[in-house]
C-alpha positions in Angstrom: 78.8 83.2 79.7 80.6 85.9 77.8 78.6 88.7 76.2 80.3 90.7 73.4 79.0 94.0 72.1 80.5 95.7 69.0 80.2 99.3 68.1 81.9 101.9 65.9 80.7 100.8 62.5 79.3 103.1 59.9 79.6 104.5 56.4 82.9 105.8 55.2 84.5 106.8 51.9 87.1 104.7 50.3 90.5 105.5 51.8 88.8 106.5 55.1 89.2 105.0 58.5 87.1 103.6 61.3 87.8 102.2 64.8 85.6 99.4 66.0 85.2 98.6 69.7 84.2 95.3 71.4 83.1 95.4 75.0 83.3 92.1 76.9 81.3 91.2 79.9 84.2 89.3 81.4 87.8 90.1 82.1 89.5 89.7 78.8 92.7 88.9 80.6 91.0 85.5 81.3 89.9 85.1 77.6 92.5 83.1 75.7 91.9 84.7 72.3 89.9 87.6 71.0 89.4 88.1 67.3 87.6 90.2 64.7 85.8 88.5 61.9 83.8 89.9 59.0 81.1 88.6 56.7 79.9 90.2 53.5 76.5 89.2 52.0 76.7 85.8 50.3 80.2 85.3 51.5 81.8 83.1 54.1 82.8 84.7 57.5 86.5 85.4 57.5 89.1 86.2 60.1 90.3 89.8 60.2 92.6 89.9 63.2 93.3 88.0 66.4 95.1 88.7 69.6 95.9 86.3 72.5 95.9 87.0 76.2 99.7 87.2 76.0 99.5 89.9 73.3 100.4 87.9 70.2 98.7 89.3 67.1 98.1 88.0 63.7 96.4 89.2 60.5 95.5 87.7 57.2 97.2 89.1 54.2 94.0 90.9 53.0 94.3 93.4 55.9 98.0 93.2 56.8 99.4 96.7 57.0 95.9 98.4 57.1 94.2 97.0 60.2 95.4 97.0 63.8 93.9 95.0 66.7 94.5 96.1 70.3 93.1 95.5 73.7 92.6 97.3 77.0 92.4 94.7 79.8 91.4 97.3 82.4 88.4 98.2 80.3 87.6 94.8 79.0 87.8 96.2 75.5 89.2 95.1 72.2 89.6 97.5 69.3 90.1 97.2 65.6 91.6 100.3 63.9 90.9 100.2 60.2 92.8 102.4 57.8 92.8 102.9 54.0 89.4 101.2 53.8 88.3 99.7 50.5 84.9 98.9 49.2 85.7 95.2 49.5 86.0 95.8 53.3 82.3 96.3 53.4 80.8 93.7 55.7 79.3 93.0 59.1 82.2 92.9 61.6 82.0 90.5 64.5 83.9 90.3 67.8 84.8 86.8 68.8 86.1 85.3 72.1 87.5 81.9 72.8 87.7 80.8 76.4 89.2 77.7 78.0 88.3 76.3 81.3 87.1 73.2 83.0 84.3 73.0 80.4 86.8 72.9 77.6 87.0 75.5 74.8 84.0 77.7 73.9 83.4 80.3 71.2 81.4 83.5 71.8 80.2 86.0 69.2 78.9 89.5 69.3 75.9 90.6 67.2 78.1 92.5 64.7 78.4 96.1 63.5 78.0 97.1 59.9 80.9 98.7 58.0 80.1 100.2 54.6 82.8 101.6 52.4 81.3 103.5 49.5 81.7 106.7 47.5 
């Protein structure tokens, strides 16, 4: 029911920055949790950042202090500002939404956007 489309990925130098965007087809105010995940080749998909409908935010230690997640309810958009990028940040970044309703809890994923950090 929820379609997510990521954009903003690309090639950057180490120490550079990128801002990723996630456009949701539904009002994100009604989405309980939105998150960014990433997956590098041959590695497990890992959580990068999460934000709840009430505005609570959490990051793993690997990106704490460098990445910032934010949302714009009016635009149904979620963003990930990435600073001081490192080669190990190279991955496909995915937008994720968790909704809760009469049907229970459901997970939705975007198709991903490639981020490459290389000199």
